[in-house]
C-alpha positions in Angstrom: 0.0 0.0 0.0 1.4 3.4 -1.0 1.5 6.4 1.3 -1.5 7.9 -0.5 -3.7 5.0 0.3 -2.2 4.4 3.8 -2.9 8.0 4.9 -6.3 8.0 3.3 -7.3 5.0 5.3 -5.6 6.2 8.5 -7.7 9.4 8.7 -10.9 8.0 7.1 -13.9 9.4 8.9 -12.4 12.7 10.0 -12.9 14.5 6.8 -16.7 15.1 7.0 -16.3 17.1 10.2 -13.6 19.2 8.7 -15.6 19.9 5.5 -18.4 21.1 7.7 -16.0 23.4 9.5 -14.7 24.8 6.2 -18.2 25.5 4.9 -19.0 27.4 8.1 -15.7 29.3 7.6 -16.8 30.1 4.0 -20.1 31.5 5.2 -18.4 34.3 7.3 -19.1 37.7 6.0 -16.3 39.7 4.3 -16.3 42.1 7.3 -15.8 39.2 9.8 -12.9 37.8 7.7 -11.2 41.2 7.4 -11.6 41.8 11.1 -10.2 38.3 11.8 -7.1 39.0 9.6 -6.6 42.4 11.3 -6.8 40.7 14.7 -4.2 38.1 13.6 -1.8 40.8 12.5 -2.1 42.8 15.7 -1.7 39.7 17.9 1.4 38.3 16.1 3.5 39.0 19.2 0.7 39.3 21.6 0.2 37.1 24.7 -2.8 34.8 24.4 -5.2 33.8 27.3 -4.3 30.2 28.2 -6.0 27.7 30.4 -4.4 24.4 31.3 -6.8 21.6 30.4 -6.8 17.9 31.2 -5.2 15.6 28.6 -7.6 14.3 25.9 -7.7 10.6 25.1 -5.2 9.4 22.5 -7.9 8.9 19.9 -9.5 12.3 20.6 -6.0 14.0 20.4 -5.3 12.3 17.0 -8.7 13.5 15.7 -8.0 17.1 16.9 -4.6 17.0 15.3 -5.9 15.8 12.0 -8.6 18.6 12.0 -6.0 21.2 12.8 -3.8 20.1 9.9 -6.7 20.0 7.5 -8.1 23.3 8.5 -4.7 25.0 8.8 -3.6 23.9 5.4 -6.8 25.1 3.7 -5.2 28.0 1.9 -2.3 25.9 0.6 -4.6 23.1 -0.5 -6.9 25.4 -2.4 -4.1 27.1 -4.2 -1.9 24.1 -4.8 -4.2 21.0 -5.3 -6.7 22.8 -7.4 -3.9 23.7 -9.9 -2.8 20.1 -9.9 -6.4 19.0 -10.6 -6.7 21.5 -13.4 -3.4 20.2 -14.9 -4.7 16.6 -14.8 -7.9 17.7 -16.6 -6.0 19.7 -19.1 -3.8 16.9 -20.4 -5.0 13.6 -21.7 -1.4 12.3 -21.8 1.8 12.8 -19.8 4.0 15.0 -22.0 7.0 17.3 -21.7 4.5 20.2 -21.5 2.7 18.5 -18.6 6.0 18.3 -16.7 6.9 21.9 -17.4 3.5 23.1 -16.0 3.8 20.8 -13.1 7.3 22.2 -12.3 5.9 25.7 -12.4 3.0 24.8 -10.0 5.4 23.2 -7.5 7.8 26.2 -7.6 4.9 28.6 -7.1 3.9 26.6 -4.0 7.3 27.5 -2.5 8.6 24.0 -2.6 11.9 25.4 -3.9 13.7 25.1 -7.3 16.3 22.5 -6.2 13.6 20.4 -4.5 11.3 20.6 -7.6 14.1 19.7 -10.0 14.9 16.6 -7.9 11.2 15.7 -7.7 10.6 16.1 -11.4 13.6 13.9 -12.2 12.2 11.2 -9.9 8.8 11.5 -11.4 10.0 11.2 -14.9 12.0 8.1 -14.0 8.9 6.4 -12.5 6.7 7.4 -15.5 9.3 5.8 -17.9 9.8 2.7 -15.8 6.1 2.1 -15.1 5.0 3.1 -18.6 2.5 5.7 -17.3 0.7 7.8 -19.9 -2.5 8.9 -18.0 -1.9 12.0 -15.8 -4.7 10.8 -13.4 -2.5 7.9 -12.5 0.2 10.2 -11.2 -1.9 11.5 -8.2 -0.7 8.8 -5.8 2.8 8.9 -7.2 3.1 12.6 -6.7 2.1 12.2 -3.0 4.5 9.3 -2.5 7.5 11.0 -4.1 7.1 14.2 -2.1 7.0 12.1 1.0 10.1 10.2 0.0 11.9 13.5 -0.8 11.2 14.8 2.8 12.2 11.5 4.5 15.1 10.8 2.2 15.9 7.4 3.8 16.5 9.1 7.2 15.0 8.3 10.5 13.3 11.6 11.3 11.8 12.5 14.7 9.9 15.6 15.6 10.1 14.8 19.3 12.3 17.1 21.4 15.5 15.6 22.8 15.5 15.6 26.6 18.6 15.5 28.8 18.6 12.7 31.4 21.6 14.2 33.3 20.3 17.6 34.2 17.8 20.2 33.0 17.0 20.1 29.4 18.1 23.4 27.8 16.5 24.5 24.6 17.6 27.7 22.8 15.2 29.5 20.5 16.6 31.6 17.7 15.1 33.6 14.9 14.7 37.2 13.6 12.3 39.6 15.2 8.7 39.4 14.2 8.5 35.6 13.4 6.6 34.8 16.6 9.5 33.4 18.6 8.4 34.5 22.0 4.8 33.4 21.4 6.1 30.0 20.2 8.1 29.6 23.4 5.0 30.3 25.4 3.0 27.7 23.5 5.7 25.1 23.8 5.9 25.8 27.5 2.2 25.3 27.8 2.4 21.9 26.1 5.4 20.8 28.2 3.7 21.8 31.4 0.6 19.9 30.3 2.8 16.9 29.8 4.0 17.0 33.4 7.3 19.0 33.0 8.5 21.7 35.3 9.4 24.5 32.9 11.5 27.7 33.3 11.5 30.5 30.7 14.7 32.5 30.5 14.6 35.9 28.8 18.0 36.3 27.1 16.7 38.5 24.4 17.8 41.6 26.3 18.1 43.9 23.2 14.6 44.0 21.9 12.5 46.5 23.8 9.8 44.6 25.8 11.0 41.1 24.9 11.8 40.1 28.5 8.5 41.6 29.8 6.6 39.7 27.1 8.2 36.4 28.0 7.4 37.1 31.7 3.8 37.6 30.8 3.7 34.3 29.0 5.2 32.6 32.0 2.3 33.9 34.1 -0.3 32.9 31.5 0.8 29.3 31.3 1.9 29.1 35.0 5.6 28.3 34.5 8.7 29.7 36.1 10.6 32.8 34.7 14.0 34.3 35.0 15.2 37.5 33.4 17.2 40.7 34.0 16.9 44.3 32.9 17.1 45.2 29.2 20.6 45.5 27.9 22.0 42.9 30.3 24.6 40.5 29.0 22.6 37.6 27.5 25.1 34.9 28.6 24.9 36.1 32.2 21.1 35.8 32.0 21.5 32.2 30.8 24.1 31.4 33.5 21.9 32.7 36.3 18.8 31.2 34.8 20.3 27.7 34.6 21.6 28.0 38.2 18.0 28.8 39.3 16.7 25.8 37.3 19.2 23.5 39.0 18.5 24.8 42.5 14.7 24.7 42.1 14.6 21.3 40.2 13.2 22.6 36.9 13.6 19.9 34.3 13.2 22.0 31.1 14.7 25.5 30.4 13.5 27.4 27.4 15.8 30.3 26.4 14.6 33.2 24.3 17.6 34.8 22.4 18.1 37.9 20.2 17.7 37.6 16.5 19.9 40.3 15.1 20.8 38.5 11.9 22.0 41.7 10.2 25.2 41.4 12.3 26.0 37.8 11.9 29.5 38.0 13.5 28.2 39.4 16.8 25.3 37.0 16.8 27.5 34.1 16.3 29.8 35.1 19.1 26.8 35.6 21.4 25.4 32.2 20.6 28.8 30.6 21.0 29.2 32.2 24.4 25.7 31.0 25.5 26.5 27.5 24.4 29.8 27.5 26.4 27.9 28.7 29.5 25.4 25.8 29.0 28.2 23.3 28.4 29.8 24.4 31.7 26.6 24.0 33.7 24.8 21.1 32.2 26.2 17.7 31.1 25.5 17.3 27.4 25.0 21.1 26.9 22.0 22.3 24.9 19.6 19.6 24.0 18.0 21.5 21.1 18.5 24.8 19.2 15.2 25.6 17.4 15.0 28.1 14.6 11.6 29.9 14.4 10.6 31.0 10.9 7.5 32.8 9.6 6.1 30.5 6.8 4.4 33.5 5.2 7.8 34.9 4.2 8.4 32.1 1.8 11.8 31.9 0.2 13.1 34.6 2.6 12.5 32.2 5.4 14.7 29.6 3.7 17.4 32.3 3.3 17.1 33.0 7.0 17.5 29.3 7.8 20.6 29.0 5.7 22.1 32.1 7.3 21.5 30.9 10.9 22.8 27.4 10.0 26.1 29.1 9.0 26.6 30.5 12.5 25.2 27.9 14.8 24.1 24.2 15.0 20.3 24.1 14.4 18.6 20.9 15.4 15.1 21.8 14.3 12.8 24.3 12.6 9.5 25.8 14.0 7.4 27.1 11.1 4.8 29.7 12.4 1.8 31.0 10.5 1.6 28.1 8.1 -2.1 28.6 8.0 -1.7 32.1 6.7 0.0 31.2 3.4 -1.1 29.5 0.2 2.5 28.2 -0.2 2.6 25.3 2.2 5.4 23.7 0.2 8.0 25.6 2.2 8.0 22.6 4.6 9.5 20.4 2.0 11.8 23.1 0.7 13.4 23.8 4.1 14.1 20.1 4.8 15.6 19.6 1.3 17.6 22.8 1.1 18.6 23.4 4.7 18.9 19.7 5.8 17.1 20.4 9.1 13.9 18.7 10.1 10.7 20.7 10.9 9.7 19.9 14.5 6.7 22.2 15.0 4.3 24.0 12.7 1.9 26.8 13.6 -1.6 26.2 12.1 -3.6 28.9 13.9 -3.7 31.3 16.7 -5.0 29.0 19.4 -3.0 27.5 22.2 -3.2 24.0 20.6 -2.5 25.2 17.1 1.3 24.8 17.4 1.6 21.2 16.5 4.4 18.7 16.6 5.2 18.2 13.0 3.9 14.9 11.4 4.8 14.4 7.8 1.9 12.1 7.1 -0.7 14.4 8.6 0.9 17.3 6.7 0.8 15.4 3.4 -2.8 14.4 4.1 -3.8 17.9 5.0 -2.2 19.2 1.8 -3.6 16.6 -0.6 -6.9 15.4 1.0 -8.9 16.8 -1.9 -7.1 14.5 -4.3 -7.9 11.4 -2.1 
């Protein structure tokens, strides 16, 4: 059974509920939609009201996650899959012209030129080997090949790496405006819900209000906080924060850092200094360094990822605002072009809308209209 059929069967029965949700969304007045978009823009870096809830059952949690992916990828699906469907209807046979148009559709979906070239080559090979002439027969193969490109024979895990020998320290990096602090708050909420004792450390001492904003998040999700005055040395904040975590038995420390990518040399030195501080205080050093990227910035986000990778060791990507773009293919492009797995994706403004990345749910959410 190919991935196409496997995923279709895996989530059978959840689609009707989501379709109903989408119809309701479509029935909103233009004024409501405009107001909703304005509210989203204004709350990009805002603190959300959070209430810790009891865990759902595993089955209920899976259903919720599937619905989040389906609803969150609506814009991408409508822009991307509809074009693929039109392409299939346009051509009665698989021709060079078909491949050229398919290539353009994929590039416009932000999948990335290099990734698309690799994909088209693989697709041509399968068409030749399997003697495929009908474009409709390529639906399942397109889904399978995009999945294969992301996985690339690697054992990928979206789970955070935890340190068994001391507090787990996770650094968050990324340019200003991508939703970094909000992301930290949401992950802190999830970790607390899972039973962890979490400390937020405000080491972004250069952006006005960043430390105070993180402090507000700590209060909203009821976790610990450590910070100093604006302009303080970030490494000293990290040092004292980890000392607090060790003394008070916190098991996870989430560190907010500055994102001044325009001065890469200074940022690199700053991050190196922070890592040395962590290495000196915690066996095994930092468990994760997560780069937060705004999915709506498209190829600029990939450029950011490549730039940050040059100056520090990134272990995972957090893609925020994926629900706000019609170019959801950036998930595939980042993995292919940067070589770092996506660990979380933001598919809405709610507290549960920052999801641990699941490639199968992502592929299903993107292609469900073809299934």
